[in-house]
N, C-alpha and C positions, 0 to 999 in steps of 0.2 A: 503493499500499500504506499509505504514512504517513497519507494522508487518511482511509483506512478505520479505522486505529488511533485517530486524533484523534476521529472521529465517534463510535466505539464508546465511548471514554473519556468523551466529553461526555454520551452517553445513559446511561452508568452513573452519572455524577455527578448528572444530572437525576432519575434514578430513586431514588437515595439521598436526595436533598433531599425528594423527594415523599413517601417511605415513612417515613424515620427521623426527619425533623425535624418536631416537632409543629406544628400550626396554632395560631398565637397569636390569643387572642380580643381583640377590640377593646373589651371590656367594662372600664369604669373604676370606680374606687371614689372616692366623694365624702365626705369628712369634714365633718360639720356639728355645730354646738353651739347653734344657736338655733332658734326656731320659724321665723323668716323665711328663714333660710338652708336649712332642711329643705324648706319648701314650694317654694323656688326650685330646689333640687337635684332634687327629684322631678319637677318641671315640665320641667327641662331634660335629664333623664338619658336616655341611649339604652337600647336593648333590652339586657337582661342586666346593667345596671349595678348597683352595690351603693352604698346609702346607709349610712354608718357613722356612729353617734352617738358624740360625744365628751362629751356632757353631757345632762342631763335637758332635754327639749323641751316648751315650752308652745306650743300652737296657738291662734291667734285665729280660724281658720276650718277646716271640714273639708277634708281632703286626699284627693284621689281619683286613682288611677292608672287609666289606660285606654289600651288598645292596645299595651301593651308589658310585657314581664316585668321585675320588679324585685325586689331583695332589700333588705330593711332590717335591718341588723345592729345590734341594739340596745346590745350590749356591756354588758348589765345595767343600762342606764339606762331612764328612764321617758318615755313620751309622754302628756301630759294636756292638759286645756283650760284656757286662760287665762280665768278666769270673768268678769273684768272687761271684757275686749276681745273676747269671743266673739261671732261673727256667723255663724249657720248659713246654708247655701246651700239656699234653698227649704225642702223638708221634711227635708233631710239635716242631722242634728246629730250624726253619728257621726264619730269622730276620723279613721279611715282606711278607704278604700273600694277594693276591687279591682273595677273596672268591666269592661265588655264587652271580650273579647280580651286579658285580663290574667291573668298569674299572679303574685300579689303574695306574697312569702315574708317572714314576720316571724320573726326569730330573736333569742333572748336579750333579751327585751323585756317591760316591764310597761306596760299601757294602764289608764288611770284617769281618773276625774273627767269623763267624757264627759257631754254633754247627753242623749244617747241610748245608743249602744253603743260598745264600744271599737273594734270593726272589723266590716266586713261584706263579703261576697261578693255582687255585684249584677249581675243581668241577664247571667248567663253567665260572670261572672268567677270566678276561683279564688283562694282565700285559704288559704295554707299557714301553720299554726301550729306552730313548732318551738321549745320552751322559752319559752313565752309565759304571762305571768300577766295575768289580767283581773279587776279588783276595783273596787268602788265607782263603777260606771257607772249612770246614772239609769234607763235602760230595761232594760238586760240586758247580758250579756258580749259575745256574738258573735251576728251575724245573718246567716243564709243567706237572703238576699232574691233568690230566683230564681238563686242562684249556688251554687258548690260550696266547701265547707269541708273542708280536709284537716287532720286532727288528728294531729300527731306527738308533741307533748308540751305539753299545755295544763293550766294551773292555774287554777281559778275560786275567787274569793272571793265575797263577798256582793255581788250586783248586783241592781238593780231595787228598787222600794219594797215589794213583797210578798215572796212566796217567791222564793228564788234563781232568776233567769231566766238560765241559763247560755248555751246555744247555742239560739238561736230559729230555727225553720224557718218561713218566711213567703213571701209573693209579692205584690209591689205591683201595682197596677192597671196594665194595658197591657204587662206583660212576659210572654214566651212560654216561657221556659225554667222547668223544674221544679227546685226546690231539691234539693241532694244533700249528704250527709255522707260522707266517706271517713274511717273510723277506722283510723289507721295508727301506733299507738303507745299513748300513755297519756294518761288524762284524770283529774284529781283535783279535788275540790270540798270546800270548807268546809261547804256546805250539801247536804242530802239530796235536796230536792224540785226538780223542773224543771231538773235538770242538762242534759238535752235536752228542748226544749219546742216543741210544735206550736201555732201560732196558729190555733186553731179558730174564732176570730171573724174570720177572713180569707177573705171569699167567693171571692177569686181563687185560693186555695190549694186544689186538688183532689187533688194527688198529690205525693209526694216519694219520694226513694230514699236508701238507705243501703247502703254497701259496707264490708266488713271485709276488710283485707289479711291475708294468711296469717300474718304474724309479728307482727300487733298484739297487744299485751298485754291491753288492754281491748278489748271488742267491744260492739256496739250491735245489739240485737234488738227484735222486736215480741213482747209477751207480754200476752195478754188485753186487746188493743187499747190497750196502753200501750207506751211506749218504755222499754226497760231497758238499763242499762250493766252489763256483767259484768266480773269480775276474770280473771286467768290460769287460774284453776281452774273457771271457768264459774259462779261464784257472783254472784248479783245484788248489786250495789252501790248503784245508783240506779234510781228509777222515776219515770216522768213521770205527769202527769195524763192522763186518757183522751183519745185523739186524735180522738174524734168519727167523723165520716164521711169524713175525709181518708184517701185510699188511700195504701198504701205498698208498695213491692216489697222491703222489708227482710225478711231471713230471721226465721222464727218461732223464738223461743227454745225449745231443747231442753234440760231440766234434766240429762239424762244425757250430753249431748255433752261431749267433752274432759275428762271427770272422770278423775282420776288412778286407775289400776287398783289394786283392792285387792290386797294381797300374798297370794299363794296359799300355803296351808300345805303344807309337805313331808309326804309320807306318813311316819308315824311307824314306826320300825323296832322289831320286837319285841326286848326286851332279850336278849342272848345269855346262856345259862346258863354261868356261870363254873365251871371245874373245882373239885371239892370238894377242899379242903385239910384235912390233918390238923393240927389246932391244938394237939395234945397237946404239952406242953412237952418239949423235946429235951434229952437229957443228954450227948449226944456219942458214946454207945455204939452208937447206931443205925447209924451209918455202917460198923461192922465186923461187924454181925450176920450177914451172909451169909458172911463169912470164918470166923467162929467156928463156925457150923453145919457148914461144910465140913470144918474141922479135926476136930470132934467125930465126924463120920460116918466119916472116914477112920481116926480113932483106934479107933473101935468096930470097924471091919472088920479092922484090924491085930490088936487084942486077941483077936478071935474066931478068927483064923487061928493065932495063937500057941497059944491054949488047945486048939484042935483038934489041933495036932501033938502036944502033950504027952499028950493022951489017947490 
């Protein structure tokens, strides 16, 4: 009997540990304050680790994350290119790249002074932008290069040498994935043109997709063969150049969708006729009129009866 009680107690304890004690993640946070330490931390980080900046970072070479999920917590610092010591990797002159099999999340960060783009999603990789500012990068702000860009909170300054090239949709030679943008929050830009831009001179690019999450404040649509970004009231904020022959499964813009309802007028009630009032000035005698008339009538009857008896 005692053994049964012990076994039952042990099973209850094991069940409680399994159910009620949370599973602790092996993810680690790496604090870095120099470009060299940043590159090393990214290379050596495990899946789901966090790279936390303690200072502004200058990179001497592009940094690519491949095959693991990683978060870069910027803590309001900046990642930029060291112009004197910069060495691109082949054709890649972009500061940060989310490569194949990767979800790279950038938070509370500014990307600037890149030789090409601030960051890119490449070859099926996913780049998540959460409170990220991208400004003064030579080619453009963000590149979806056969990868997925998820926009939670993105601020674009002036990028590129011509009109603002904010988020570019493109596809390099040899890649099989189609580029995709997920609009999942807000996007603002200091420039009005090419906030979302399709590389129409890119022969490999034949199709791209755009998805709007239900709670996204800004949304992205196709309108008259152009990409438009709308506000929370479905008003167009930004419009791209013509996307040419590139196909898209993006939703077509509907000017009447999500418009706030016009207030309906309540039926007007006919004014009620107020009871007529006598506005003749009152003297105070009016309150006793009935009594006086009654007294006079009774007096008349009494006087008539008296006179009749005498006759």
